[in-house]
FIROTOR-211296 format. One record per atom (N, C-alpha, C, O): x, y, z; residue in three letters. Coordinates in steps of 0.05 Angstrom, whole numbers, padded with zeros to 5 digits, always signed. Layout:
# residues N
XYZALA
...
# end
This chain:
# residues 176
+00017-00024+00000MET
+00000+00000+00000MET
+00017+00025+00000MET
+00010+00045-00012MET
+00040+00024+00014GLU
+00058+00047+00015GLU
+00068+00055-00013GLU
+00070+00078-00020GLU
+00074+00034-00029ARG
+00084+00040-00057ARG
+00062+00053-00073ARG
+00067+00072-00088ARG
+00038+00042-00071PHE
+00015+00054-00086PHE
+00011+00083-00077PHE
+00007+00101-00093PHE
+00013+00088-00051THR
+00009+00115-00040THR
+00030+00134-00051THR
+00023+00157-00058THR
+00055+00126-00054LYS
+00076+00143-00064LYS
+00071+00149-00094LYS
+00074+00172-00102LYS
+00063+00130-00109ILE
+00057+00134-00138ILE
+00033+00152-00141ILE
+00033+00171-00157ILE
+00012+00146-00125TYR
-00012+00162-00127TYR
-00007+00191-00119TYR
-00018+00209-00131TYR
+00010+00194-00099ARG
+00017+00221-00090ARG
+00030+00237-00113ARG
+00025+00261-00116ARG
+00047+00224-00128LYS
+00060+00237-00151LYS
+00040+00245-00172LYS
+00042+00267-00184LYS
+00020+00229-00177VAL
-00002+00236-00195VAL
-00017+00260-00185VAL
-00022+00279-00200VAL
-00023+00260-00160CYS
-00038+00283-00148CYS
-00021+00309-00149CYS
-00032+00330-00155CYS
+00005+00307-00145VAL
+00022+00330-00146VAL
+00023+00341-00175VAL
+00022+00365-00179VAL
+00025+00323-00194ALA
+00026+00331-00223ALA
+00000+00345-00230ALA
+00001+00366-00243ALA
-00022+00334-00222LEU
-00048+00347-00228LEU
-00051+00374-00213LEU
-00063+00392-00223LEU
-00040+00375-00189ALA
-00041+00401-00174ALA
-00024+00422-00189ALA
-00031+00445-00189ALA
-00002+00414-00201TRP
+00014+00433-00217TRP
-00001+00442-00241TRP
+00000+00466-00248TRP
-00016+00425-00254ILE
-00033+00433-00276ILE
-00054+00453-00266ILE
-00060+00472-00279ILE
-00065+00447-00243SER
-00085+00465-00230SER
-00072+00492-00225SER
-00084+00513-00231SER
-00048+00492-00215ALA
-00034+00518-00209ALA
-00029+00533-00235ALA
-00031+00557-00236ALA
-00021+00519-00256LEU
-00017+00532-00282LEU
-00043+00544-00292LEU
-00043+00565-00305LEU
-00065+00530-00287GLY
-00092+00541-00294GLY
-00097+00567-00280GLY
-00108+00585-00292GLY
-00090+00568-00254ILE
-00094+00593-00239ILE
-00077+00615-00252ILE
-00086+00637-00255ILE
-00052+00608-00258ALA
-00034+00628-00270ALA
-00045+00638-00297ALA
-00045+00662-00303ALA
-00056+00620-00313LEU
-00067+00627-00339LEU
-00092+00645-00335LEU
-00097+00664-00350LEU
-00108+00638-00314MET
-00131+00655-00308MET
-00123+00683-00300MET
-00135+00703-00309MET
-00102+00685-00284ILE
-00093+00711-00275ILE
-00082+00727-00299ILE
-00089+00751-00302ILE
-00065+00714-00315LEU
-00054+00728-00338LEU
-00075+00737-00358LEU
-00074+00760-00368LEU
-00093+00719-00365SER
-00113+00726-00384SER
-00132+00748-00374SER
-00139+00766-00389SER
-00139+00747-00349THR
-00156+00768-00338THR
-00142+00794-00336THR
-00153+00815-00343THR
-00116+00794-00328SER
-00101+00818-00327SER
-00097+00831-00354SER
-00100+00855-00357SER
-00091+00814-00374LEU
-00088+00824-00401LEU
-00114+00836-00412LEU
-00115+00857-00424LEU
-00135+00821-00407ASP
-00162+00830-00416ASP
-00169+00856-00404ASP
-00179+00875-00417ASP
-00165+00859-00377THR
-00171+00883-00363THR
-00154+00907-00373THR
-00164+00929-00377THR
-00128+00902-00377SER
-00110+00923-00386SER
-00118+00932-00414SER
-00119+00956-00419SER
-00123+00914-00432LEU
-00131+00921-00459LEU
-00158+00936-00459LEU
-00162+00955-00475LEU
-00176+00927-00442ARG
-00202+00941-00440ARG
-00198+00969-00430ARG
-00211+00988-00440ARG
-00181+00973-00410PHE
-00177+00999-00398PHE
-00161+01018-00417PHE
-00169+01041-00420PHE
-00139+01007-00428LEU
-00122+01024-00444LEU
-00132+01030-00472LEU
-00130+01052-00482LEU
-00144+01010-00485PHE
-00152+01013-00513PHE
-00182+01008-00518PHE
-00190+01008-00541PHE
-00197+01004-00497ASN
-00225+00998-00499ASN
-00230+00974-00519ASN
-00248+00974-00535ASN
-00212+00954-00516SER
-00213+00931-00534SER
-00207+00906-00518SER
-00184+00897-00517SER
-00227+00894-00506PRO
-00223+00870-00491PRO
-00215+00846-00508PRO
-00221+00845-00532PRO
-00203+00826-00496LEU
-00197+00801-00510LEU
-00222+00784-00511LEU
-00234+00778-00491LEU
-00230+00776-00535PRO
-00254+00758-00537PRO
-00247+00731-00526PRO
-00226+00719-00531PRO
-00266+00719-00511GLY
-00264+00692-00501GLY
-00250+00688-00474GLY
-00249+00666-00464GLY
-00241+00710-00462VAL
-00228+00707-00436VAL
-00247+00697-00415VAL
-00240+00680-00399VAL
-00271+00708-00415PHE
-00291+00699-00395PHE
-00297+00669-00399PHE
-00298+00654-00379PHE
-00301+00661-00423GLU
-00307+00633-00429GLU
-00284+00615-00422GLU
-00288+00593-00411GLU
-00259+00624-00428LEU
-00235+00608-00422LEU
-00233+00605-00391LEU
-00228+00583-00381LEU
-00236+00626-00377ASN
-00234+00625-00348ASN
-00256+00608-00335ASN
-00252+00596-00314ASN
-00278+00608-00348GLU
-00301+00591-00338GLU
-00293+00562-00338GLU
-00298+00547-00318GLU
-00282+00552-00360VAL
-00274+00524-00361VAL
-00248+00519-00346VAL
-00244+00497-00335VAL
-00230+00538-00345LEU
-00206+00535-00329LEU
-00212+00532-00299LEU
-00198+00518-00285LEU
-00233+00545-00291LEU
-00240+00544-00262LEU
-00247+00515-00255LEU
-00240+00506-00233LEU
-00261+00501-00272VAL
-00267+00473-00267VAL
-00241+00457-00265VAL
-00239+00440-00247VAL
-00223+00461-00283ALA
-00197+00447-00282ALA
-00182+00453-00256ALA
-00171+00436-00244ALA
-00182+00479-00249VAL
-00167+00487-00225VAL
-00178+00473-00200VAL
-00163+00463-00184VAL
-00204+00473-00198VAL
-00217+00461-00174VAL
-00214+00430-00174VAL
-00204+00419-00154VAL
-00221+00417-00195PHE
-00223+00388-00195PHE
-00197+00374-00200PHE
-00195+00350-00194PHE
-00177+00387-00211LEU
-00151+00375-00213LEU
-00135+00378-00187LEU
-00116+00363-00182LEU
-00142+00397-00171GLY
-00127+00402-00146GLY
-00140+00391-00121GLY
-00128+00392-00099GLY
-00165+00381-00123ILE
-00180+00373-00099ILE
-00168+00349-00085ILE
-00167+00348-00060ILE
-00158+00329-00099ALA
-00146+00305-00087ALA
-00120+00312-00073ALA
-00115+00303-00051ALA
-00104+00329-00085TRP
-00079+00338-00073TRP
-00085+00353-00047TRP
-00071+00349-00027TRP
-00105+00370-00048THR
-00112+00386-00025THR
-00121+00368-00002THR
-00114+00373+00021THR
-00136+00347-00008GLN
-00144+00327+00013GLN
-00119+00314+00024GLN
-00117+00310+00048GLN
-00100+00306+00007GLY
-00076+00293+00016GLY
-00060+00311+00035GLY
-00046+00301+00053GLY
-00061+00337+00030GLU
-00047+00356+00047GLU
-00063+00365+00071GLU
-00053+00381+00087GLU
-00087+00354+00073ARG
-00106+00362+00094ARG
-00112+00392+00093ARG
-00113+00406+00113ARG
-00114+00402+00068GLY
-00119+00430+00063GLY
-00148+00439+00065GLY
-00154+00463+00064GLY
-00166+00419+00066HIS
-00194+00426+00068HIS
-00200+00434+00097HIS
-00186+00426+00115HIS
-00221+00448+00101THR
-00229+00457+00127THR
-00237+00433+00145THR
-00252+00416+00137THR
-00225+00432+00168ARG
-00230+00411+00188ARG
-00233+00424+00215ARG
-00223+00445+00220ARG
-00247+00410+00233VAL
-00251+00420+00260VAL
-00232+00406+00278VAL
-00239+00388+00293VAL
-00206+00413+00277VAL
-00186+00400+00293VAL
-00187+00409+00322VAL
-00176+00395+00339VAL
-00199+00432+00327VAL
-00202+00441+00355VAL
-00217+00421+00371VAL
-00210+00414+00394VAL
-00239+00410+00359VAL
-00255+00390+00373VAL
-00239+00363+00374VAL
-00238+00350+00395VAL
-00228+00355+00351MET
-00213+00330+00350MET
-00190+00329+00371MET
-00184+00308+00382MET
-00178+00352+00375ARG
-00155+00353+00394ARG
-00164+00347+00422ARG
-00148+00337+00438ARG
-00189+00353+00429ARG
-00199+00350+00456ARG
-00209+00321+00461ARG
-00213+00313+00484ARG
-00212+00305+00440LEU
-00222+00278+00443LEU
-00199+00258+00448LEU
-00176+00264+00443LEU
-00207+00235+00458ASP
-00189+00213+00460ASP
-00178+00207+00432ASP
-00194+00208+00413ASP
-00153+00200+00430THR
-00141+00196+00403THR
-00155+00175+00387THR
-00160+00178+00364THR
-00162+00152+00400ARG
-00175+00131+00386ARG
-00203+00139+00376ARG
-00211+00133+00354ARG
-00217+00154+00393LEU
-00243+00164+00385LEU
-00241+00184+00362LEU
-00257+00184+00343LEU
-00221+00201+00363ALA
-00217+00221+00341ALA
-00211+00206+00315ALA
-00221+00215+00294ALA
-00195+00185+00316LEU
-00189+00170+00291LEU
-00214+00156+00281LEU
-00219+00156+00257LEU
-00230+00146+00298LYS
-00255+00133+00290LYS
-00274+00153+00277LYS
-00287+00147+00257LYS
-00276+00177+00288ILE
-00293+00198+00277ILE
-00282+00206+00249ILE
-00297+00210+00230ILE
-00256+00208+00248ASP
-00243+00214+00222ASP
-00250+00193+00201ASP
-00258+00200+00179ASP
-00249+00168+00208ILE
-00255+00146+00189ILE
-00284+00148+00180ILE
-00290+00145+00157ILE
-00303+00153+00199ILE
-00331+00156+00192ILE
-00335+00180+00173ILE
-00349+00177+00153ILE
-00322+00202+00178CYS
-00324+00225+00160CYS
-00313+00219+00133CYS
-00325+00226+00113CYS
-00290+00205+00131TRP
-00278+00199+00105TRP
-00297+00181+00090TRP
-00300+00184+00065TRP
-00309+00161+00103ILE
-00327+00143+00089ILE
-00352+00158+00079ILE
-00360+00153+00056ILE
-00363+00176+00094LEU
-00385+00192+00085LEU
-00377+00209+00061LEU
-00393+00211+00042LEU
-00353+00220+00062CYS
-00344+00236+00039CYS
-00340+00218+00014CYS
-00347+00226-00008CYS
-00330+00194+00018ILE
-00327+00175-00004ILE
-00354+00170-00017ILE
-00356+00171-00042ILE
-00373+00164-00001LEU
-00400+00157-00012LEU
-00411+00181-00027LEU
-00422+00178-00049LEU
-00409+00205-00016PHE
-00419+00229-00030PHE
-00404+00234-00056PHE
-00417+00238-00077PHE
-00378+00233-00055LEU
-00362+00240-00079LEU
-00364+00218-00100LEU
-00364+00224-00124LEU
-00367+00193-00092ALA
-00371+00172-00112ALA
-00398+00176-00126ALA
-00399+00173-00151ALA
-00419+00182-00111ALA
-00445+00187-00124ALA
-00444+00211-00142ALA
-00455+00211-00164ALA
-00431+00232-00132LEU
-00428+00256-00149LEU
-00412+00250-00174LEU
-00418+00260-00196LEU
-00391+00234-00171GLY
-00375+00226-00194GLY
-00391+00210-00215GLY
-00388+00215-00239GLY
-00408+00192-00206VAL
-00425+00177-00225VAL
-00444+00195-00240VAL
-00446+00193-00264VAL
-00457+00212-00226GLN
-00476+00230-00239GLN
-00463+00250-00258GLN
-00473+00254-00280GLN
-00440+00261-00250THR
-00427+00280-00267THR
-00413+00266-00291THR
-00410+00278-00312THR
-00406+00240-00287ALA
-00395+00225-00310ALA
-00417+00221-00331ALA
-00411+00222-00355ALA
-00441+00216-00322LYS
-00464+00213-00341LYS
-00467+00238-00358LYS
-00470+00237-00382LYS
-00466+00261-00344GLU
-00469+00287-00358GLU
-00445+00292-00376GLU
-00448+00302-00398GLU
-00421+00285-00367ALA
-00397+00289-00383ALA
-00399+00272-00409ALA
-00391+00281-00430ALA
-00408+00247-00407LEU
-00411+00230-00431LEU
-00432+00242-00450LEU
-00428+00241-00474LEU
-00454+00252-00439ARG
-00474+00264-00456ARG
-00462+00289-00470ARG
-00467+00293-00494ARG
-00448+00305-00455SER
-00435+00329-00466SER
-00415+00322-00488SER
-00414+00335-00508SER
-00399+00301-00483PHE
-00380+00292-00503PHE
-00394+00282-00528PHE
-00386+00288-00551PHE
-00416+00267-00524SER
-00430+00256-00547SER
-00442+00277-00565SER
-00446+00272-00589SER
-00449+00300-00554ILE
-00461+00321-00571ILE
-00441+00343-00577ILE
-00447+00364-00589ILE
-00415+00339-00568ASN
-00394+00358-00573ASN
-00403+00386-00563ASN
-00403+00406-00578ASN
-00410+00387-00538GLU
-00422+00411-00526GLU
-00402+00435-00525GLU
-00379+00432-00518GLU
-00413+00458-00533PHE
-00398+00483-00532PHE
-00413+00503-00515PHE
-00437+00500-00511PHE
-00398+00522-00504ARG
-00410+00544-00490ARG
-00410+00568-00509ARG
-00389+00575-00521ARG
-00433+00579-00513TRP
-00435+00602-00531TRP
-00430+00628-00516TRP
-00441+00632-00494TRP
-00414+00645-00527GLY
-00408+00671-00516GLY
-00396+00687-00538GLY
-00404+00685-00561GLY
-00376+00703-00531SER
-00363+00719-00551SER
-00347+00701-00570SER
-00341+00708-00593SER
-00339+00677-00560VAL
-00327+00656-00576VAL
-00339+00630-00568VAL
-00350+00627-00547VAL
-00338+00610-00586GLN
-00347+00583-00580GLN
-00325+00570-00564GLN
-00302+00568-00573GLN
-00333+00560-00540MET
-00313+00546-00523MET
-00323+00518-00518MET
-00345+00515-00506MET
-00308+00497-00526PRO
-00317+00470-00519PRO
-00316+00466-00489PRO
-00297+00473-00476PRO
-00338+00454-00478ILE
-00339+00450-00449ILE
-00340+00420-00442ILE
-00340+00414-00418ILE
-00343+00403-00461TRP
-00345+00374-00455TRP
-00321+00364-00440TRP
-00324+00348-00422TRP
-00297+00374-00446TRP
-00273+00364-00433TRP
-00273+00374-00404TRP
-00263+00359-00386TRP
-00283+00398-00399ALA
-00283+00408-00371ALA
-00304+00392-00355ALA
-00299+00387-00331ALA
-00326+00385-00367LYS
-00345+00368-00353LYS
-00334+00341-00346LYS
-00342+00328-00326LYS
-00315+00331-00362GLY
-00302+00306-00356GLY
-00283+00307-00333GLY
-00277+00287-00320GLY
-00273+00331-00326LEU
-00255+00334-00304LEU
-00269+00332-00277LEU
-00257+00326-00257LEU
-00295+00338-00276VAL
-00310+00337-00251VAL
-00310+00309-00240VAL
-00303+00305-00217VAL
-00320+00288-00255PRO
-00319+00261-00243PRO
-00291+00251-00238PRO
-00286+00237-00219PRO
-00272+00259-00255LEU
-00244+00251-00250LEU
-00234+00262-00223LEU
-00222+00247-00208LEU
-00239+00287-00218GLY
-00231+00298-00192GLY
-00246+00285-00169GLY
-00234+00280-00148GLY
-00271+00280-00172CYS
-00286+00266-00151CYS
-00275+00239-00145CYS
-00271+00231-00122CYS
-00269+00223-00166TRP
-00259+00196-00162TRP
-00231+00196-00152TRP
-00223+00178-00135TRP
-00214+00214-00161LEU
-00187+00216-00150LEU
-00188+00223-00120LEU
-00171+00213-00105LEU
-00206+00240-00112THR
-00209+00247-00084THR
-00219+00223-00068THR
-00211+00219-00045THR
-00237+00206-00080CYS
-00245+00182-00067CYS
-00221+00163-00062CYS
-00219+00152-00040CYS
-00204+00161-00081VAL
-00180+00145-00077VAL
-00163+00156-00054VAL
-00153+00141-00037VAL
-00160+00183-00054GLN
-00144+00195-00032GLN
-00158+00190-00005GLN
-00145+00185+00015GLN
-00184+00191-00004LEU
-00199+00186+00020LEU
-00196+00157+00029LEU
-00195+00151+00053LEU
-00195+00138+00010LEU
-00190+00110+00017LEU
-00162+00107+00029LEU
-00159+00092+00048LEU
-00143+00121+00018VAL
-00116+00121+00030VAL
-00117+00132+00058VAL
-00104+00121+00076VAL
-00133+00153+00062ASP
-00135+00165+00089ASP
-00148+00146+00109ASP
-00140+00144+00132ASP
-00169+00131+00100VAL
-00182+00111+00117VAL
-00161+00090+00124VAL
-00159+00082+00147VAL
-00146+00080+00104TRP
-00126+00060+00109TRP
-00106+00070+00129TRP
-00098+00055+00148TRP
-00096+00094+00126ARG
-00076+00105+00144ARG
-00088+00108+00172ARG
-00074+00101+00192ARG
-00112+00117+00175ASP
-00125+00120+00201ASP
-00128+00092+00214ASP
-00124+00089+00239ASP
-00136+00072+00199LEU
-00138+00045+00209LEU
-00111+00034+00219LEU
-00109+00021+00240LEU
-00090+00041+00204GLN
-00063+00032+00212GLN
-00055+00046+00238GLN
-00041+00034+00255GLN
-00063+00071+00241MET
-00057+00085+00267MET
-00073+00073+00290MET
-00062+00070+00312MET
-00098+00065+00285LEU
-00114+00052+00306LEU
-00102+00026+00314LEU
-00103+00019+00338LEU
-00090+00012+00295ARG
-00078-00014+00301ARG
-00049-00012+00312ARG
-00037-00032+00320ARG
-00039+00013+00313GLY
-00013+00017+00324GLY
+00010+00012+00305GLY
+00033+00011+00313GLY
+00003+00010+00279ARG
+00024+00004+00259ARG
+00036+00030+00247ARG
+00058+00029+00235ARG
+00023+00052+00251LEU
+00034+00078+00244LEU
+00032+00097+00267LEU
+00014+00093+00284LEU
+00050+00116+00269PRO
+00047+00135+00291PRO
+00022+00153+00288PRO
+00015+00160+00265PRO
+00010+00159+00310VAL
-00015+00175+00309VAL
-00007+00204+00301VAL
+00011+00216+00312VAL
-00022+00214+00282ASN
-00017+00241+00272ASN
-00043+00257+00270ASN
-00056+00257+00249ASN
-00050+00269+00292ILE
-00073+00287+00292ILE
-00063+00315+00295ILE
-00047+00321+00313ILE
-00070+00333+00277PRO
-00060+00361+00278PRO
-00063+00373+00306PRO
-00084+00369+00319PRO
-00043+00387+00315ASP
-00043+00399+00341ASP
-00042+00429+00339ASP
-00020+00441+00339ASP
-00065+00442+00336PHE
-00066+00471+00333PHE
-00070+00483+00361PHE
-00086+00473+00377PHE
-00057+00504+00366ALA
-00060+00517+00392ALA
-00087+00531+00393ALA
-00096+00544+00374ALA
-00100+00529+00416LEU
-00125+00543+00421LEU
-00118+00570+00432LEU
-00098+00574+00444LEU
-00136+00590+00427PRO
-00131+00616+00439PRO
-00130+00614+00469PRO
-00147+00601+00482PRO
-00110+00626+00481GLY
-00106+00625+00510GLY
-00089+00602+00520GLY
-00082+00601+00543GLY
-00082+00583+00502ASP
-00064+00561+00511ASP
-00036+00570+00513ASP
-00018+00554+00520ASP
# end
């Protein structure tokens, strides 16, 4: 499992870099569009449409990496006050609920992505922007996050069994 986790981690990091490049492209395109609009009253056509589909890539290509980094919002203040074993069990329950939700979301969005691909769906605006590929990134991101959550469940189970050191974030409370 450790070997799989290392390989999977590299995939998540690569996708997170693509996500970061998407953010950079959104910043550059918006800045250029705004500058041209302000200086020459001549905006770049298609920037809004481009950023709309890039936003999907940014969110769904980076979501599994963010989970691996524990970058999503968590209530560690409460977890810190609980018995370690109870905190791990609650973590496992939360991860399983997230897996169920994201798997269902992935299935439904995959159906929509396949329909979108089959009709070669475009977004109409100042330029025609294909959106079928962006719709395909949504289930991909959901399922990659499910895999990360399964890794998290495995890791928490290993901590419960004493095979891995317990690692619950330790954030200082105000007044501590």
